[in-house]
ROVOGU-342333 format. One record per residue (C-alpha): residue in three letters; z, y, x. Coordinates in steps of 0.02 Angstrom, whole numbers, padded with zeros to 5 digits, m for minus. Layout:
N
@rolum Ala, zz Z, yy Y, xx X
...
END
This chain:
138
@rolum Met, zz m06565, yy m00866, xx m00506
@rolum Arg, zz m06499, yy m00802, xx m00664
@rolum Pro, zz m06392, yy m00660, xx m00693
@rolum Phe, zz m06210, yy m00675, xx m00679
@rolum Val, zz m06062, yy m00555, xx m00702
@rolum Ala, zz m05944, yy m00634, xx m00566
@rolum Gly, zz m05761, yy m00556, xx m00547
@rolum Val, zz m05668, yy m00525, xx m00382
@rolum His, zz m05584, yy m00680, xx m00376
@rolum Glu, zz m05753, yy m00776, xx m00367
@rolum Val, zz m05816, yy m00692, xx m00254
@rolum Gly, zz m05662, yy m00707, xx m00156
@rolum Asp, zz m05645, yy m00880, xx m00180
@rolum Leu, zz m05808, yy m00918, xx m00133
@rolum Leu, zz m05781, yy m00812, xx 00046
@rolum Ala, zz m05608, yy m00919, xx 00051
@rolum Leu, zz m05709, yy m01091, xx 00032
@rolum Ala, zz m05829, yy m01052, xx 00145
@rolum Arg, zz m05710, yy m00984, xx 00288
@rolum Arg, zz m05604, yy m01166, xx 00233
@rolum Asp, zz m05775, yy m01256, xx 00293
@rolum Leu, zz m05803, yy m01148, xx 00447
@rolum Ala, zz m05646, yy m01189, xx 00503
@rolum Leu, zz m05653, yy m01371, xx 00476
@rolum Ala, zz m05814, yy m01376, xx 00554
@rolum Glu, zz m05751, yy m01303, xx 00713
@rolum Ala, zz m05602, yy m01419, xx 00703
@rolum Met, zz m05711, yy m01569, xx 00681
@rolum Thr, zz m05817, yy m01543, xx 00821
@rolum Ser, zz m05738, yy m01683, xx 00943
@rolum Asp, zz m05710, yy m01789, xx 00808
@rolum Ser, zz m05892, yy m01796, xx 00719
@rolum Leu, zz m06025, yy m01694, xx 00765
@rolum Asp, zz m06108, yy m01764, xx 00572
@rolum Ser, zz m05975, yy m01692, xx 00488
@rolum Thr, zz m05969, yy m01539, xx 00600
@rolum Glu, zz m06144, yy m01503, xx 00551
@rolum Ile, zz m06131, yy m01535, xx 00350
@rolum Met, zz m05952, yy m01432, xx 00349
@rolum Ala, zz m06050, yy m01277, xx 00442
@rolum Tyr, zz m06184, yy m01303, xx 00318
@rolum Asn, zz m06054, yy m01302, xx 00171
@rolum Ser, zz m05978, yy m01150, xx 00257
@rolum Met, zz m06172, yy m01048, xx 00256
@rolum Leu, zz m06196, yy m01131, xx 00055
@rolum Gln, zz m06033, yy m01044, xx 00002
@rolum Ser, zz m06065, yy m00877, xx 00095
@rolum Gly, zz m06229, yy m00864, xx 00021
@rolum Arg, zz m06154, yy m00899, xx m00139
@rolum Ala, zz m06052, yy m00768, xx m00130
@rolum Leu, zz m06182, yy m00646, xx m00074
@rolum Met, zz m06261, yy m00698, xx m00257
@rolum Phe, zz m06122, yy m00685, xx m00363
@rolum His, zz m06076, yy m00494, xx m00276
@rolum Arg, zz m06254, yy m00460, xx m00320
@rolum Gly, zz m06269, yy m00527, xx m00508
@rolum Tyr, zz m06326, yy m00685, xx m00496
@rolum Arg, zz m06287, yy m00861, xx m00467
@rolum Pro, zz m06413, yy m01024, xx m00454
@rolum Ala, zz m06502, yy m01110, xx m00612
@rolum Gly, zz m06592, yy m01253, xx m00617
@rolum Glu, zz m06594, yy m01416, xx m00517
@rolum Ser, zz m06603, yy m01357, xx m00335
@rolum His, zz m06460, yy m01250, xx m00319
@rolum His, zz m06455, yy m01270, xx m00127
@rolum Leu, zz m06638, yy m01207, xx m00123
@rolum Ala, zz m06625, yy m01066, xx m00234
@rolum Val, zz m06467, yy m01002, xx m00120
@rolum Ile, zz m06577, yy m00985, xx 00024
@rolum Ala, zz m06725, yy m00904, xx m00072
@rolum Phe, zz m06582, yy m00768, xx m00116
@rolum Leu, zz m06539, yy m00762, xx 00071
@rolum Glu, zz m06694, yy m00749, xx 00124
@rolum Arg, zz m06742, yy m00610, xx m00001
@rolum Glu, zz m06579, yy m00525, xx 00021
@rolum Leu, zz m06563, yy m00539, xx 00210
@rolum Gly, zz m06750, yy m00525, xx 00255
@rolum Asp, zz m06810, yy m00508, xx 00437
@rolum Ala, zz m06652, yy m00443, xx 00516
@rolum Asp, zz m06575, yy m00616, xx 00498
@rolum His, zz m06724, yy m00732, xx 00479
@rolum Asp, zz m06678, yy m00835, xx 00598
@rolum Leu, zz m06489, yy m00889, xx 00513
@rolum Ile, zz m06594, yy m00945, xx 00374
@rolum Ile, zz m06701, yy m01054, xx 00465
@rolum Ser, zz m06550, yy m01110, xx 00528
@rolum Met, zz m06481, yy m01146, xx 00372
@rolum Met, zz m06646, yy m01233, xx 00296
@rolum Asn, zz m06644, yy m01346, xx 00456
@rolum Leu, zz m06453, yy m01394, xx 00429
@rolum Arg, zz m06511, yy m01427, xx 00239
@rolum Lys, zz m06633, yy m01551, xx 00292
@rolum Lys, zz m06515, yy m01628, xx 00437
@rolum Arg, zz m06352, yy m01614, xx 00328
@rolum Asn, zz m06437, yy m01747, xx 00172
@rolum Ile, zz m06490, yy m01858, xx 00293
@rolum Ala, zz m06329, yy m01850, xx 00382
@rolum Leu, zz m06226, yy m01852, xx 00219
@rolum Tyr, zz m06351, yy m01990, xx 00145
@rolum Ser, zz m06440, yy m02101, xx 00261
@rolum Arg, zz m06392, yy m02109, xx 00436
@rolum Thr, zz m06245, yy m02064, xx 00543
@rolum Gly, zz m06254, yy m02018, xx 00717
@rolum Ile, zz m06393, yy m01917, xx 00713
@rolum Val, zz m06321, yy m01727, xx 00757
@rolum Ser, zz m06305, yy m01683, xx 00923
@rolum Glu, zz m06181, yy m01573, xx 01041
@rolum Asn, zz m06295, yy m01435, xx 01042
@rolum Glu, zz m06342, yy m01462, xx 00862
@rolum Ala, zz m06173, yy m01448, xx 00800
@rolum Ala, zz m06121, yy m01293, xx 00896
@rolum Val, zz m06277, yy m01202, xx 00836
@rolum Ala, zz m06232, yy m01254, xx 00672
@rolum Val, zz m06049, yy m01171, xx 00685
@rolum Ser, zz m06124, yy m01019, xx 00755
@rolum Ser, zz m06257, yy m01001, xx 00619
@rolum Ala, zz m06112, yy m01017, xx 00490
@rolum Arg, zz m05983, yy m00889, xx 00569
@rolum Ser, zz m06136, yy m00784, xx 00598
@rolum Leu, zz m06188, yy m00801, xx 00388
@rolum Leu, zz m05998, yy m00778, xx 00353
@rolum Gly, zz m05982, yy m00605, xx 00453
@rolum Val, zz m06141, yy m00548, xx 00373
@rolum Val, zz m06079, yy m00593, xx 00183
@rolum Glu, zz m05909, yy m00517, xx 00215
@rolum Phe, zz m05983, yy m00357, xx 00279
@rolum Ala, zz m06094, yy m00354, xx 00136
@rolum Val, zz m05980, yy m00367, xx 00001
@rolum Gly, zz m05836, yy m00268, xx 00056
@rolum Gly, zz m05678, yy m00277, xx m00006
@rolum Phe, zz m05719, yy m00444, xx m00101
@rolum His, zz m05645, yy m00535, xx 00036
@rolum Glu, zz m05469, yy m00504, xx 00028
@rolum Lys, zz m05420, yy m00686, xx m00050
@rolum Arg, zz m05382, yy m00817, xx 00092
@rolum Val, zz m05363, yy m01011, xx 00077
@rolum Glu, zz m05300, yy m01106, xx 00221
@rolum Pro, zz m05376, yy m01262, xx 00268
END
């Protein structure tokens, strides 16, 4: 992580991406469970980046995804520990679904992924307050 001063629009843009990806994940559930999970994870990643930006940081180094997860773990603490565990599990499964194999995500896993993405987005939107005005339609 490194210090970073984000503008209102940068945080809003990331939240708009998180909302878009969540909407896509919800829409894909009947077509591709793998894609549902990939988009749900991406929504969580953008939500986490929005909170990082809002708190004055941005990921640094090679493992940006891991940096975002570590930041969320530190920021959210025990209250949202299950969301962090879910995000870590989604990251691993996403990598397999994206780079190695298809058909590895069950209906239940896809539903949990969407639910986790929706929950994290809500937590982050509450935390950043007025920074979530911008909307992008899927």
